[in-house]
LUMMAR-506361 format. One record per residue: residue number from 0; residue in one letter; x, y, z of N, C-alpha, C in turn. Coordinates in Angstrom, 2 decimals. Atoms other than C-alpha are relative to their C-alpha. Example, Ala and Ser with C-alpha at 12.3 -4.5 7.8 and 13.67 -1.06 7.14 Angstrom:
2
{0, 'A', {0.89, -1.19, 0.00}, {12.30, -4.50, 7.80}, {0.90, 1.20, 0.00}}
{1, 'S', {-0.82, -1.19, -0.06}, {13.67, -1.06, 7.14}, {-0.77, 1.09, 0.73}}
//
This chain:
103
{0, 'M', {-1.05, 1.18, 0.72}, {37.45, 38.73, 83.87}, {0.88, 0.01, 1.01}}
{1, 'T', {-1.36, -0.33, -0.67}, {39.64, 37.34, 86.74}, {1.36, -0.15, -0.46}}
{2, 'R', {-2.15, -0.50, 0.50}, {43.85, 37.93, 85.99}, {0.29, -1.72, 0.44}}
{3, 'V', {-0.82, 1.99, 0.44}, {45.39, 34.31, 84.87}, {1.36, 0.49, 0.62}}
{4, 'R', {-1.60, -0.20, -0.61}, {48.38, 33.94, 86.84}, {0.91, -0.49, -0.84}}
{5, 'L', {-0.95, -0.17, 0.92}, {51.12, 33.87, 84.43}, {1.19, -1.54, 0.31}}
{6, 'P', {-1.19, 0.85, -0.25}, {53.73, 30.83, 84.45}, {1.51, 0.37, 0.49}}
{7, 'D', {-1.01, -0.58, -0.36}, {56.91, 31.48, 86.21}, {1.17, 0.09, -1.58}}
{8, 'R', {-0.69, 0.20, 1.02}, {58.66, 30.70, 82.84}, {-0.74, 0.30, -1.61}}
{9, 'R', {0.62, -0.21, 0.62}, {57.69, 32.24, 79.70}, {0.47, 0.90, -1.07}}
{10, 'P', {-0.38, -0.90, 0.78}, {58.29, 33.45, 76.44}, {0.26, 1.29, -0.16}}
{11, 'S', {-0.32, -1.83, 0.17}, {59.48, 37.11, 75.60}, {0.69, 0.60, -1.28}}
{12, 'F', {-0.86, -0.88, 1.41}, {60.44, 39.31, 72.81}, {0.63, 1.50, 0.00}}
{13, 'T', {-0.34, -1.18, -0.16}, {62.11, 42.49, 73.05}, {0.64, 0.58, -1.45}}
{14, 'T', {0.17, -0.83, 1.01}, {62.26, 45.44, 71.00}, {0.72, 1.38, 0.10}}
{15, 'V', {-0.35, -1.82, -0.38}, {63.41, 49.16, 70.42}, {-1.55, 0.45, -0.74}}
{16, 'L', {0.52, -1.16, 0.40}, {60.66, 51.53, 70.16}, {0.55, 1.59, 0.25}}
{17, 'V', {-0.17, -1.28, -0.15}, {61.44, 55.10, 69.37}, {-1.00, 1.05, -0.24}}
{18, 'Y', {1.34, -1.02, -0.06}, {59.04, 57.79, 70.48}, {0.58, 1.34, 0.36}}
{19, 'E', {-0.05, -1.76, -0.03}, {59.56, 61.78, 70.18}, {1.79, -0.09, -0.30}}
{20, 'N', {-1.63, -0.16, -0.09}, {63.33, 60.99, 69.26}, {0.36, -1.02, 1.16}}
{21, 'N', {-1.18, 0.50, -1.22}, {64.21, 58.71, 72.22}, {-0.30, -1.68, -0.04}}
{22, 'P', {0.41, 1.40, 0.00}, {64.48, 55.01, 72.17}, {-0.60, -0.71, 0.97}}
{23, 'Y', {0.43, 0.78, -1.33}, {63.20, 52.60, 74.54}, {-0.29, -1.16, -0.36}}
{24, 'S', {-0.08, 0.81, -0.26}, {63.87, 49.21, 75.20}, {-1.69, -0.78, 0.41}}
{25, 'V', {0.99, 0.58, -0.30}, {60.51, 46.77, 74.94}, {0.49, -1.00, 0.24}}
{26, 'T', {0.36, 1.39, -0.33}, {60.39, 43.51, 76.34}, {-1.98, -0.49, -0.16}}
{27, 'L', {1.19, 0.38, 0.24}, {56.85, 41.68, 75.70}, {-0.24, -1.10, 0.30}}
{28, 'G', {-0.32, 0.87, -1.19}, {56.28, 38.83, 77.89}, {-1.53, -1.36, -0.82}}
{29, 'F', {1.44, 0.36, 1.08}, {53.69, 36.14, 76.10}, {-0.39, -1.40, 1.45}}
{30, 'D', {0.62, 0.98, -0.76}, {51.19, 33.58, 78.06}, {-0.60, -0.81, -1.21}}
{31, 'A', {0.47, 1.28, 1.40}, {50.73, 30.36, 75.43}, {0.02, 1.28, -1.33}}
{32, 'D', {0.14, -0.46, 0.82}, {49.39, 32.35, 72.46}, {-0.42, 2.11, -0.20}}
{33, 'R', {0.60, -1.30, -0.38}, {48.58, 36.24, 73.86}, {1.07, 0.50, 0.73}}
{34, 'I', {-1.07, -0.81, -0.95}, {51.05, 38.93, 75.13}, {-0.98, 0.41, 1.48}}
{35, 'A', {0.82, 0.20, -1.20}, {50.33, 38.95, 78.81}, {0.80, 1.05, 1.18}}
{36, 'E', {-0.80, -0.73, -1.28}, {52.90, 41.57, 80.41}, {1.09, 0.78, -1.24}}
{37, 'V', {-1.20, -1.25, 0.62}, {55.32, 44.59, 78.86}, {0.53, 1.19, 1.18}}
{38, 'F', {-1.13, -0.85, -0.68}, {58.42, 46.11, 80.49}, {0.76, 0.85, -0.61}}
{39, 'T', {-0.29, -0.61, 1.08}, {59.76, 49.03, 79.45}, {1.09, 0.76, 0.66}}
{40, 'H', {-1.55, -0.55, -0.71}, {63.52, 50.57, 79.91}, {0.51, 1.09, -1.34}}
{41, 'G', {-0.37, -0.77, 0.99}, {65.18, 53.77, 78.03}, {0.31, 1.67, 0.39}}
{42, 'A', {-0.35, -1.21, -0.65}, {64.56, 56.59, 80.76}, {1.41, -0.01, 0.82}}
{43, 'K', {-1.56, 0.37, -1.23}, {67.39, 57.57, 82.97}, {-0.68, -0.72, 0.77}}
{44, 'V', {0.29, 0.32, -1.05}, {66.96, 55.76, 85.68}, {0.19, 0.48, 1.12}}
{45, 'G', {0.23, -1.07, -1.70}, {65.65, 57.25, 89.16}, {-1.01, 1.02, -0.82}}
{46, 'S', {0.35, -1.20, 0.15}, {64.00, 59.84, 87.06}, {-1.77, -0.28, -0.08}}
{47, 'G', {1.50, -0.07, 0.05}, {60.24, 60.60, 86.71}, {-0.69, -1.03, -1.26}}
{48, 'M', {0.50, 1.07, 0.75}, {59.76, 58.74, 83.47}, {0.39, -1.18, 0.11}}
{49, 'D', {0.14, 1.57, 0.03}, {61.21, 55.81, 84.37}, {-0.76, -0.62, 1.09}}
{50, 'R', {0.91, 0.64, -0.39}, {59.11, 55.79, 86.88}, {-1.11, -0.25, -0.35}}
{51, 'L', {1.14, 0.24, 0.55}, {56.33, 56.52, 84.99}, {-0.59, -1.17, -0.75}}
{52, 'L', {0.21, 1.06, 1.15}, {57.14, 54.03, 82.53}, {-0.42, -1.34, 0.72}}
{53, 'D', {0.14, 0.92, -0.48}, {57.59, 51.43, 85.32}, {-1.91, -0.19, 0.66}}
{54, 'D', {1.25, 0.41, -0.46}, {53.66, 52.12, 86.74}, {-0.87, -0.24, -1.43}}
{55, 'V', {0.90, 0.29, 1.68}, {52.17, 52.31, 82.79}, {0.55, -1.29, -0.87}}
{56, 'C', {-0.42, 2.02, 0.41}, {53.67, 48.52, 82.32}, {-0.74, -0.54, 0.92}}
{57, 'V', {0.78, 0.43, -1.14}, {52.20, 47.25, 85.47}, {-1.44, 0.09, -0.71}}
{58, 'A', {1.63, -0.08, 0.41}, {48.73, 48.83, 84.36}, {-0.10, -0.54, -1.15}}
{59, 'L', {0.22, 0.82, 1.01}, {49.33, 47.82, 80.72}, {-0.31, -1.66, 0.53}}
{60, 'S', {0.02, 1.42, -0.42}, {50.06, 44.38, 81.73}, {-1.28, -0.62, 0.86}}
{61, 'L', {1.32, 0.14, -0.54}, {47.23, 43.95, 84.47}, {-1.28, -0.37, -0.91}}
{62, 'L', {1.18, -0.08, 0.72}, {44.75, 45.09, 81.82}, {0.12, -1.00, -0.88}}
{63, 'L', {0.35, 1.29, 0.62}, {45.91, 42.49, 79.54}, {0.04, -1.42, 0.84}}
{64, 'Q', {0.33, 1.87, -0.72}, {46.09, 39.46, 81.73}, {-1.46, -0.02, 0.87}}
{65, 'H', {1.49, 0.29, -0.31}, {42.44, 40.59, 82.89}, {-0.61, -0.23, -0.93}}
{66, 'G', {0.69, 0.29, 0.93}, {41.72, 39.85, 79.45}, {-0.34, 1.17, -1.09}}
{67, 'A', {0.51, -0.88, 0.81}, {41.33, 43.48, 77.75}, {1.12, -0.40, -1.20}}
{68, 'E', {-0.52, 0.69, 1.41}, {42.32, 42.84, 73.90}, {0.57, 1.23, -0.47}}
{69, 'P', {-1.29, -0.77, 1.12}, {45.68, 44.57, 72.34}, {-1.01, 1.55, -0.67}}
{70, 'G', {0.52, -0.71, 1.23}, {43.44, 45.96, 69.31}, {-0.97, 1.40, 1.03}}
{71, 'P', {0.88, -0.88, -0.57}, {40.89, 48.06, 71.10}, {0.59, 0.95, 1.13}}
{72, 'L', {-1.05, -0.27, -1.07}, {43.39, 48.75, 74.13}, {0.44, 1.50, -0.79}}
{73, 'A', {-0.68, -1.17, 0.78}, {45.32, 51.19, 71.57}, {-0.80, 0.78, -0.38}}
{74, 'A', {1.18, -1.00, 0.56}, {42.26, 52.42, 69.96}, {-0.57, 1.37, 0.73}}
{75, 'S', {0.31, -0.61, -1.27}, {41.36, 53.90, 73.27}, {0.88, 1.05, 0.76}}
{76, 'M', {-0.86, -1.24, -0.60}, {44.23, 55.99, 73.79}, {-0.01, 1.42, -0.77}}
{77, 'G', {0.27, -1.18, 0.71}, {44.72, 59.47, 72.59}, {0.94, 0.22, -1.25}}
{78, 'R', {-0.98, 0.27, 0.92}, {46.06, 60.65, 69.35}, {0.25, 1.42, -0.01}}
{79, 'L', {-0.43, -1.45, 0.01}, {47.71, 63.67, 68.00}, {-1.12, 0.45, -1.12}}
{80, 'G', {1.41, -1.17, 1.02}, {45.79, 66.30, 65.42}, {0.00, -1.02, -1.53}}
{81, 'D', {0.78, 1.16, 1.23}, {46.33, 63.30, 62.39}, {-0.94, -0.83, 0.30}}
{82, 'G', {0.86, 1.04, -0.17}, {44.63, 61.18, 64.25}, {0.49, -1.56, -0.18}}
{83, 'K', {-0.60, 1.02, 0.13}, {46.83, 58.66, 64.12}, {1.46, -0.60, 0.90}}
{84, 'S', {-1.36, -0.70, -1.26}, {50.14, 59.52, 65.93}, {-0.54, -0.33, 1.55}}
{85, 'P', {0.13, 0.10, -1.66}, {50.09, 58.30, 70.10}, {0.59, 1.12, -0.04}}
{86, 'A', {-0.18, -1.34, -0.93}, {49.75, 61.38, 72.05}, {0.81, -0.41, 0.96}}
{87, 'S', {-1.25, 0.05, -1.45}, {52.09, 59.84, 74.58}, {0.88, -1.19, -0.24}}
{88, 'I', {-0.71, 1.77, -0.35}, {54.57, 56.44, 75.57}, {-1.00, -0.65, 0.28}}
{89, 'V', {1.51, 1.10, -0.13}, {51.34, 55.14, 76.87}, {-0.65, -0.37, -1.35}}
{90, 'G', {0.54, 0.41, 1.45}, {49.58, 55.09, 73.46}, {1.25, -0.47, -1.18}}
{91, 'A', {-0.58, 0.48, 0.75}, {52.79, 54.26, 71.61}, {0.34, -1.46, 0.39}}
{92, 'L', {0.48, 1.54, -0.49}, {53.24, 51.06, 73.88}, {-1.21, -0.61, -0.13}}
{93, 'A', {1.32, 0.84, 0.65}, {49.66, 49.79, 73.31}, {0.05, 0.23, -1.32}}
{94, 'D', {-0.02, 0.25, 1.57}, {50.08, 50.47, 69.50}, {0.94, -1.12, -0.14}}
{95, 'L', {-0.93, 1.07, 0.22}, {53.49, 48.24, 69.65}, {-1.10, -1.11, 0.73}}
{96, 'I', {0.67, 1.67, 0.05}, {51.26, 45.30, 71.69}, {-1.34, -0.17, -1.07}}
{97, 'A', {1.34, 0.29, 1.29}, {48.22, 45.61, 69.41}, {0.82, -0.47, -1.13}}
{98, 'R', {-0.76, 0.20, 1.13}, {50.77, 45.48, 66.33}, {0.66, -1.58, 0.30}}
{99, 'E', {-0.85, 1.65, -0.37}, {52.76, 42.20, 67.94}, {-1.24, -0.88, 0.04}}
{100, 'A', {0.34, 0.78, -0.10}, {49.59, 40.69, 68.92}, {-0.78, -0.67, -1.65}}
{101, 'Q', {0.68, 0.11, 1.53}, {48.22, 40.68, 65.27}, {0.25, -1.29, -0.08}}
{102, 'P', {0.13, 1.45, 0.43}, {48.14, 37.25, 63.75}, {0.79, 0.34, -1.62}}
//
Protein backbone atom coordinates (compact mmCIF):
# COMPACT_ATOMS: atom_id res chain seq x y z
CA MET A 1 0.00 0.00 0.00
CA THR A 2 1.18 3.53 -0.72
CA ARG A 3 1.90 5.88 2.14
CA VAL A 4 -0.82 8.41 2.80
CA ARG A 5 0.51 11.91 3.43
CA LEU A 6 -0.84 13.32 6.68
CA PRO A 7 -2.50 16.72 6.89
CA ASP A 8 -0.35 19.52 8.32
CA ARG A 9 -2.72 19.88 11.29
CA ARG A 10 -4.21 16.82 12.94
CA PRO A 11 -5.54 15.80 16.33
CA SER A 12 -3.30 14.06 18.83
CA PHE A 13 -3.50 12.44 22.24
CA THR A 14 -0.70 12.34 24.84
CA THR A 15 -0.45 9.78 27.62
CA VAL A 16 2.15 8.23 29.91
CA LEU A 17 3.43 4.71 29.27
CA VAL A 18 5.36 3.01 32.07
CA TYR A 19 7.70 0.26 30.91
CA GLU A 20 10.12 -1.43 33.34
CA ASN A 21 9.38 1.28 35.94
CA ASN A 22 10.40 4.05 33.51
CA PRO A 23 7.78 6.61 32.46
CA TYR A 24 7.59 7.64 28.81
CA SER A 25 5.44 10.41 27.36
CA VAL A 26 3.73 9.06 24.23
CA THR A 27 1.85 11.20 21.73
CA LEU A 28 -0.37 9.49 19.16
CA GLY A 29 -1.31 11.50 16.09
CA PHE A 30 -4.53 10.80 14.20
CA ASP A 31 -5.56 11.02 10.57
CA ALA A 32 -9.35 10.88 10.28
CA ASP A 33 -10.28 7.96 12.56
CA ARG A 34 -6.99 6.07 12.69
CA ILE A 35 -3.67 6.39 14.51
CA ALA A 36 -1.07 7.44 11.97
CA GLU A 37 1.98 8.50 13.98
CA VAL A 38 3.66 8.08 17.34
CA PHE A 39 6.20 10.16 19.26
CA THR A 40 7.86 9.05 22.48
CA HIS A 41 9.98 10.94 25.01
CA GLY A 42 11.27 10.02 28.42
CA ALA A 43 14.79 8.79 27.98
CA LYS A 44 17.69 11.12 28.76
CA VAL A 45 18.08 13.49 25.81
CA GLY A 46 20.93 12.36 23.56
CA SER A 47 21.18 8.91 25.15
CA GLY A 48 21.18 5.69 23.17
CA MET A 49 17.61 4.99 24.32
CA ASP A 50 16.50 8.46 23.18
CA ARG A 51 17.94 7.86 19.70
CA LEU A 52 16.44 4.37 19.59
CA LEU A 53 12.98 5.67 20.54
CA ASP A 54 13.19 8.31 17.80
CA ASP A 55 13.92 5.64 15.17
CA VAL A 56 11.32 3.22 16.53
CA CYS A 57 8.66 5.92 16.37
CA VAL A 58 9.54 6.71 12.76
CA ALA A 59 9.33 3.01 11.87
CA LEU A 60 6.01 2.48 13.67
CA SER A 61 4.57 5.65 12.14
CA LEU A 62 5.57 4.60 8.62
CA LEU A 63 4.05 1.16 9.17
CA LEU A 64 0.77 2.73 10.26
CA GLN A 65 0.81 5.20 7.35
CA HIS A 66 1.36 2.32 4.92
CA GLY A 67 -1.73 0.54 6.23
CA ALA A 68 -0.40 -1.80 8.93
CA GLU A 69 -3.22 -2.67 11.34
CA PRO A 70 -2.36 -1.92 15.00
CA GLY A 71 -3.70 -5.24 16.40
CA PRO A 72 -1.67 -7.58 14.18
CA LEU A 73 1.36 -5.29 14.54
CA ALA A 74 1.22 -5.57 18.33
CA ALA A 75 0.59 -9.32 18.16
CA SER A 76 3.77 -9.79 16.11
CA MET A 77 6.01 -8.34 18.83
CA GLY A 78 8.08 -10.49 21.17
CA ARG A 79 6.61 -11.46 24.54
CA LEU A 80 8.11 -12.44 27.86
CA GLY A 81 7.62 -15.91 29.36
CA ASP A 82 4.04 -15.15 30.43
CA GLY A 83 3.09 -14.75 26.76
CA LYS A 84 1.44 -11.39 27.43
CA SER A 85 4.02 -8.87 28.66
CA PRO A 86 5.94 -7.06 25.91
CA ALA A 87 9.60 -8.04 25.63
CA SER A 88 10.72 -4.49 24.79
CA ILE A 89 9.66 -0.87 24.77
CA VAL A 90 8.83 -1.36 21.07
CA GLY A 91 6.26 -4.02 21.96
CA ALA A 92 4.88 -1.82 24.75
CA LEU A 93 4.41 1.03 22.24
CA ALA A 94 2.73 -1.32 19.75
CA ASP A 95 0.41 -2.58 22.51
CA LEU A 96 -0.52 0.99 23.44
CA ILE A 97 -1.26 1.83 19.81
CA ALA A 98 -3.43 -1.29 19.46
CA ARG A 99 -5.37 -0.50 22.66
CA GLU A 100 -6.00 3.10 21.62
CA ALA A 101 -7.02 2.05 18.11
CA GLN A 102 -9.86 -0.16 19.38
CA PRO A 103 -13.31 1.38 18.98
